[in-house]
C-alpha positions as CSV (number, residue, x, y, z in Angstrom):
1,X,143.5,54.2,35.3
2,X,146.4,55.6,37.2
3,X,146.5,58.4,39.8
4,X,146.6,62.0,38.6
5,X,148.0,64.8,40.7
6,X,147.0,68.4,40.8
7,X,150.1,70.2,42.1
8,X,150.8,73.5,43.7
9,X,154.1,74.8,42.4
10,X,155.8,77.3,44.7
11,X,157.0,75.6,47.9
12,X,155.7,72.2,46.6
13,X,157.4,71.3,43.4
14,X,160.0,74.1,43.5
15,X,162.0,75.7,46.3
16,X,161.1,79.3,45.3
17,X,160.5,80.9,48.7
18,X,164.1,81.8,49.4
19,X,163.9,83.9,46.2
20,X,160.7,85.5,47.3
21,X,162.2,86.3,50.7
22,X,165.3,87.8,49.2
23,X,163.3,90.0,46.9
24,X,161.2,91.3,49.7
25,X,164.2,92.0,51.9
26,X,165.9,93.9,49.0
27,X,162.7,95.8,48.3
28,X,162.6,96.9,52.0
29,X,166.2,98.0,51.9
30,X,165.5,100.0,48.8
31,X,162.6,101.7,50.5
32,X,164.9,102.8,53.3
33,X,164.2,100.1,55.9
34,X,167.6,99.5,57.5
35,X,166.6,96.5,59.6
36,X,164.0,94.3,57.8
37,X,162.5,91.4,59.7
38,X,164.6,88.2,59.8
39,X,164.2,85.8,56.8
40,X,162.1,83.2,58.6
41,X,159.5,85.8,59.5
42,X,159.3,87.1,55.9
43,X,159.1,83.5,54.7
44,X,156.1,82.9,57.0
45,X,154.3,86.0,55.7
46,X,155.0,85.0,52.1
47,X,153.6,81.6,52.6
48,X,150.3,83.1,53.6
49,X,150.4,84.9,50.2
50,X,152.7,87.4,48.4
51,X,150.1,90.1,48.5
52,X,149.6,89.5,52.2
53,X,153.3,89.7,52.8
54,X,153.6,93.0,50.9
55,X,150.6,94.5,52.8
56,X,151.9,93.4,56.2
57,X,155.4,94.7,55.6
58,X,154.2,97.9,54.2
59,X,151.9,98.5,57.2
60,X,154.7,97.7,59.6
61,X,157.2,100.1,58.0
62,X,154.8,102.9,56.8
63,X,155.3,102.1,53.1
64,X,153.0,102.1,50.1
65,X,151.9,98.5,49.7
66,X,151.4,98.8,45.9
67,X,154.9,100.3,45.4
68,X,156.5,97.6,47.6
69,X,154.7,94.9,45.7
70,X,155.8,96.3,42.4
71,X,159.4,96.6,43.5
72,X,159.3,93.0,44.9
73,X,158.0,91.8,41.5
74,X,160.9,93.5,39.7
75,X,163.5,92.1,42.0
76,X,162.1,88.6,42.0
77,X,162.1,88.7,38.2
78,X,165.8,89.3,38.4
79,X,166.4,86.1,40.3
80,X,167.8,83.4,38.0
81,X,165.3,80.5,37.5
82,X,168.3,78.1,37.8
83,X,168.5,79.0,41.5
84,X,164.9,78.0,42.1
85,X,165.3,74.3,41.9
86,X,162.8,71.5,42.1
87,X,162.7,69.7,45.5
88,X,164.5,66.4,45.7
89,X,162.2,63.7,44.3
90,X,159.7,66.0,42.7
91,X,160.8,65.2,39.2
92,X,160.9,61.5,39.9
93,X,157.3,61.3,41.3
94,X,156.0,63.3,38.3
95,X,157.7,60.7,36.0
96,X,156.2,57.9,38.0
97,X,152.7,59.4,37.6
98,X,153.1,59.4,33.9
99,X,154.4,55.8,33.8
100,X,151.3,54.5,35.5
101,X,149.0,56.3,33.1
102,X,148.1,59.4,35.2
103,X,148.3,63.1,34.6
104,X,150.3,65.9,36.3
105,X,148.5,69.2,36.3
106,X,149.2,72.5,38.1
107,X,146.8,74.8,40.0
108,X,148.7,78.0,40.9
109,X,148.5,81.6,41.9
110,X,151.6,82.2,39.7
111,X,151.2,83.4,36.2
112,X,151.0,80.8,33.5
113,X,154.0,82.2,31.6
114,X,156.3,82.3,34.6
115,X,155.1,78.8,35.5
116,X,156.0,77.5,32.0
117,X,159.4,79.3,32.1
118,X,160.2,77.7,35.5
119,X,159.3,74.2,34.3
120,X,161.3,74.7,31.1
121,X,164.4,75.9,32.9
122,X,164.6,72.6,34.7
123,X,163.5,70.4,31.8
124,X,160.2,69.5,33.4
125,X,157.7,71.1,31.0
126,X,156.9,67.7,29.3
127,X,155.8,66.2,32.6
128,X,152.7,68.4,32.9
129,X,149.6,68.1,30.9
130,X,147.7,71.2,32.0
131,X,148.1,74.4,34.0
132,X,145.3,76.4,35.7
133,X,146.4,79.9,36.9
134,X,144.5,82.7,38.6
135,X,145.8,84.8,35.7
136,X,143.0,83.1,33.7
137,X,140.4,84.7,36.0
138,X,140.0,81.8,38.5
139,X,139.5,82.8,42.2
140,X,142.4,82.0,44.4
141,X,142.6,78.9,46.5
142,X,141.0,77.8,48.8
143,X,138.4,78.1,46.1
144,X,138.3,74.7,44.3
145,X,137.6,76.5,40.9
146,X,141.0,75.7,39.4
147,X,140.8,72.1,40.5
148,X,137.3,71.6,39.1
149,X,138.3,73.2,35.8
150,X,141.3,70.9,35.4
151,X,139.3,67.8,36.3
152,X,136.5,68.8,33.8
153,X,138.7,69.7,30.9
154,X,141.0,66.7,31.3
155,X,138.3,64.2,32.1
156,X,139.8,63.3,35.5
157,X,137.9,61.1,38.0
158,X,137.8,62.5,41.5
159,X,138.5,59.1,43.1
160,X,141.8,58.9,41.1
161,X,142.9,62.4,41.8
162,X,145.2,63.8,44.5
163,X,145.9,67.4,45.4
164,X,149.4,68.1,46.6
165,X,150.5,71.4,48.1
166,X,152.4,73.0,51.0
167,X,149.7,75.2,52.5
168,X,146.3,74.9,54.1
169,X,144.7,76.5,51.1
170,X,145.8,73.7,48.8
171,X,144.3,71.1,51.1
172,X,141.1,73.0,51.5
173,X,140.7,73.6,47.8
174,X,141.4,69.9,47.1
175,X,138.9,68.8,49.7
176,X,136.3,71.2,48.3
177,X,136.8,69.6,44.9
178,X,136.2,66.2,46.4
179,X,139.7,64.7,45.9
180,X,142.3,63.2,48.2
181,X,144.7,65.8,49.7
182,X,148.4,65.6,50.6
183,X,150.4,68.3,52.5
184,X,154.1,68.7,51.8
185,X,156.2,70.0,54.7
186,X,153.3,72.0,56.1
187,X,151.5,71.9,59.5
188,X,148.8,69.2,59.1
189,X,146.9,70.0,62.3
190,X,145.1,73.1,60.8
191,X,143.7,71.6,57.6
192,X,143.6,67.8,58.2
193,X,145.0,66.5,54.9
194,X,144.6,62.8,54.1
195,X,148.3,62.5,54.2
196,X,151.2,64.7,55.4
197,X,154.7,64.1,54.2
198,X,158.2,65.6,54.3
199,X,160.0,63.7,51.6
200,X,158.7,62.7,48.2
201,X,159.7,59.1,48.8
202,X,156.9,59.0,51.4
203,X,154.4,60.1,48.8
204,X,155.5,57.5,46.3
205,X,155.0,54.8,48.9
206,X,151.6,56.3,50.0
207,X,150.4,56.2,46.4
208,X,151.8,52.7,45.8
209,X,154.3,53.9,43.1
210,X,157.6,52.8,44.7
């Protein structure tokens, strides 16, 4: 039995955060904020969570958080999916997982439809056997609910599963589900993943797939 991976998607498989940041900055400009925070600061807020980012920015500039969040969603929806590309090596490791008999699944706070469209745009939909989204009613990570559901409905064995994400909540959710955890380009000191890496070639070697 091969390894199966439960993936996060934003900031892990796909470089979507520049699009998130750009949409928030445009939303702030549209709300009359002439000097939004610098992109790295907005990026850091967005990586905590998009709702968190909207709430923090709205509080800072005296805006309505709901209206800012809605405008952000409209502007983000206008960003071409072609510009939100998979990270170097992401496609290759998903292919390697399938070759050795494993499954690629996704546990995401993104909607299922937008997840499927992003995968389809980059010709990667066939690489994933299942998707669990908070849109289905699951609690957000660090709850392990999405992980546990994927494992149950796909018959995955915990000892052969790996959670891969870019944030502490991905690691905490995977650990709570009883599976190995890997952190991509994040800060490993806060969540103590089993393995931290910056390039997908490192993960291939760690899993013995290279």
